[in-house]
N, C-alpha and C positions, 0 to 999 in steps of 0.2 A: 843522680839520684844513679838507682842500682837499676843493673838490666831488669830484676824482677820485678822494682818498678812498674820502670816503663812497658811493659806485657803486662798488666795489670793497670792498668790505668789510662793508657791512650789502645795498643792496638786489641787489647780486649771488647774493650765499646765499641771503637772502632768498627773494628766485627761486627758485632751484633747489629749495629747499624743497618751497614747494608746487607746482613739476610732480610732485615725489616723491612727491608725497602725492596726487598730482591719478591721476597714475598708477596709486600702489596702489590709490587706492579707485575705476578701473575698473578694475582689477587684479579685485578681490576680486569688483563686481557679473558682469565678463563671467563671473569660473569658479570661481562655488560649491558649495559641501558637494553632493554626493551620495548615496546608499544604491541600492545596487544588492545583489539578493541571488546567489549565483551559483546559486539555483533555486526559481523561485517559487513551490511547493511542497510539501510536507511529507503524503509517504502515512506512513501508515503500516499499509497490512493491513488483516488479520483479527487485535484481538487478543486471546488469551480471555483476560475479562474477571475471573476467580481467581485470577490471576495477577500483580495490585495496578498501577498504574501504568507508563507505556513513556515510556520521553524518549528524543526523535533531535536532529539538533546538525545549522542549517542555517548557513549566511554569509554573512556580505553585507558588504561596502566604500565605503569611503568614497573611489570614484573623485573628486572633486570637490575648488580646489586652497583650503579654509580649513577651520575645522574643518565638521564635523558636532555638533548636540544633538540626540540623538531625548527628544523628550519626553514623550514616552505612549506603550500600549502597547496595543492594544483586541484580548480573544484574540479575536473570535466569538460566541465560544459558555464554555455552565455551562462541560463536558465539559474543556477543556486552558489553559494557563498559559505566555506566556512573557517568560523573564528571557531578559539581554545589558548589554549596555556603553551606558551613557549619554549619553555621549559617542567619536566617531571622529574626526581627526584627518588629509591627506588621502595621499592612497595608503592610508590602514591597516586592517585585514580586523579584522572583531569577528565572536564568535558567539552563536546567541541559540539556546538550548534552548528545545522547548514540547514540555511534561507535560501527558500526553493519559491524564484514571481512563476507563476501561471499563467501568467499575459502571455511571456518572448517563452515560455516551454513546446519546439512543432508539435505540427499535428502529426508528426508522426516516429516524435521521439522513442528509446530501444532506453534502457534503462546507461548511464552515466555511471562512470570509472571515477573517483578522484586520487588524487596519489598524496599523499604525508610523506615528509621524506626526511628523515632525520644523521644523525652524528651513531648513527650504533652502528655495530661494522651487521649485529645478525638480521637489525631489522634498518636495514640500510631506507628502503622504498618500505609504507604499506597502503596498503587501496580498503577504497571503501565503496560501495556498489551506491551510489544510488537509484531510482523508479520512482516515476510519479507520475499520469495519466493529469490533461489537462482536461474538464471539462467548461465547455467553453461557452461564455455568453449566448450566440446563436450563431444557429450554419445555415451555409446556404448549400444547395444539392450543390453544384453547379461551382467551378469559378473564375471559367470565363461560358456565360453566349451565347457561339455559335453559331449564327445564323448559315453557315459555309456559301457558298455560288448559287445568287438567285438572280435572277433578270427582273428588267426592270418593271413596272408597270405590275408586281403580284402583292402578295402578304403571307406573310408569314410567321407562325406565331409560335413557340416555346414557350412548354413549363417549368420554373424551377420554383424548390422542394425550400418553404423555410422551415426552421427547427425553433421555436428560444427557451431553453434552456431558463431561466428568468424571471421569477414570479413577479411580472407587472401588466402596466397596465395596455393591452393588445389596441384596443383602441383610437391610442393615443402616435402607433408604431403611421408611419409617413413613406408615400413614395416619394418621393425627388430625381427630377424637375417634375412637376407636377405637368410641365405642356412637352413638349416637344415632334416638331413638326414629320419624322418619318416613325415614329416610337412611341407607343398606348398599353402602357400596360394598371394592373388589377388584381387587387390578392382577395386569396376566399379562400375558409378556412379549408385542408385535408380531410376530406371522408372515417379518411380509412387511419385517420393520428389522431397527435393535440397538431398538429404545423397546420400553417401555413399554405398554400399553391399561388402560384407567381405566376400571373398569365399573361407575357409578352410577345405587345406581335406590329411588325417591322414592314410594313411599304415604303417599296422602293421601290422611289422615282425615279424619273431617270434624266437629274443632278437632288442635287447637293449642298449644303453649306456647311463646312466642321468653324469651330470654336476660330473665330481670330482669321477670318481664311476664307478669297474664296469662291462659288459657284464651282465646283467640280460636275466633266459628265461622268457617265457611267463608267465608262471603261479608261477610269482613270486607275498610274498603278497605285498610288497609292489604298491602303482598305481605307471599310465603313466602317467608322471603330465608334460608341457614346459609354455612356457607363449609365448606371442606377446605383441613385447611391439609395437605402436601409438606412433610415431615422429612427431614434426608438427615444424615450422618453427618456432617461438617466438623462441622454448627448455623444450617448455613443449608437455608432451607424461599419453601417458594412458595403463594399462595394461592389459590383456586378460588371468587371465589363463587359458591353456587347460590342464584337464584329463577326462581318460580312465583305463577302465579293458584288461584288454590281457586277457579272454578266451582261454579254451581248444573245439574244432571244441565240444565234448562228453565233456559234463554234467554230471553226475550221482550224483542220491542223495538217500540214506543221501550218507558220503562222508567212514561213516566206518559204518560198520556190525557190531551187538551186543546183541550176546542170551543172556545174562548176565547165571544169573549163575540156573539147566534147573538138573529134574533125565536124569537118564540113563540109562533110560528102556524108554524115549522117544523120540522120533527123530524133535524138532525142527523144523522152519525155517524165516524166513526174505526174506526183499523182496530190491528189488533196483531197478529203472527208468531209464535209461541213454537218453540223450534230446541232438534235433543238432537240428539247423533253418532247415538245407540241412539234402534233403538223406544223411543218411551210410547202409552202417553194417559193420555186425557183423563176422571179421575172425574168430573165437576164442579164448575161457572160456579158461586161465586155473585153474583148482584151487588145493588143498590139496588130500589126496585117498579117507579121509574119510567128502567131500564133495558135496554134486550136483548138478546142476545148473542146472537150469524147466523154458523155457519158455514157461509159458500161453495156452491156446485153443488158439487157431484160432482166432474164435469168439469175446472173452477178449483181444485179441490183437488189433485187427481191431477199435477195441472198443474204445481202449487207443491211438493209433495209435500216435494223435497229442491234446497238447491239446489246452488252451484256446488263446496260447499265441501264434496260428499254429505251430506249434516247433515239430514235428518225436517223438514220446517218443518205446522207447521195455522197458517189463518192463523183473521183469526176480521172479524166489524163487528162494532160499540159501536151500538146506535140512542139519539137522547137523545129517549125523546117525558115531554114537557113538561108534556101536561092537569095531571100531582098533584104534577109535579114543582121543589119550588122552588128560587121568584129564584138563589140561585148557591148549586150544585154545587160538591158538598164528599164525597169514596165511593170508596171502594175498591173495587176486582174481584178476590175473592180462587176463584185451582181451584188442585186439587189434581189431578195428576197418576199415573202405574204406578212414573213414576223417584226419587219422594220422596217422605219421609212429612209434609217442609215447603211449608205455602202459597204462593205465587204472587199476592205484594201485587201492584195496579197501578192507581192513586192514578189519580180520575180529575178532573177539571179543569172548568168556564164557569162563565157568568153568564150570565142572560135582558135583554136587552134590552128597555130601560122606553120606548113610545111618550111621546112632549112633551108630548098631554094625557094620562096620569099618572102626569109626573113631580109632587113633590108641592111646589108653589111654595118659596120661599126663606124663613125666619123672619126674622119680623117684630122691627126692632133694637126 
């Protein structure tokens, strides 16, 4: 084969093929796939949660000159799911469906951002905003009915508003349980709106019995807790936790008195305050012989008779007279008042500091 024939039949075609390949590769690099949504936000508006899931569609187009692969989709929230084509050819349009479950849309939900990951260097991540507001079947004006701190043998009342958004026979709405030893409730129409008012009354007794528990005294560590269930005729329910802490009619601050370590030639003092929402009298104060309780002067007592919360206060000083006291002080102060039969007990602690001369030598080994 002549040299000219080799150039004509082999070298020229090979060069042509290489040029074509280079051109195609360059074109592919210059014009990759590109995913573009017709709109970058899907607004569901306000959706009634009792009507079930809702679907909205949004279209997207591959505006590049190469096939586009959609590798994965991240919805950006738990209440939405996005499905669509896995691949789009150049200039091809695809439809993506956004399915939303309004039952699990949070009350304070904000816009969620979905991300579509592609193999395109121009649009590796494409964002889609999802906006939705769920209209609840029924709502209560409070998440918890908290009576705060109350004293025994008193009755307290709270009013909670119930609003029902779905059409149903409200005469079949029930409040459960129907009977409770300490709680009573009733429902009546709200004169100022289309909602209802649930009036809850709590009578604090000296003892109560919780589920699967023995009766506890009112000064137990755990608070009183129960719940009210609003049952609707379509088998839906709303639960309202009820809580309170039953405290003594007269409280003491601080609950424990401590002198710390003091020298024996000093008679130290500490103070405590008795307070109550209603007026009371101190009948007796029982202390050890080496403790002395004294009330402040009359003008000081009247000055601190009521605090900022409108509670009556009585302040006292406790003097530690060390002449006949043991070195380690571990005693109690017992106070009887007209507010209750049970005494108020205040632990008292202290230690007489021993001088270096009186410190016993260490034991011999």
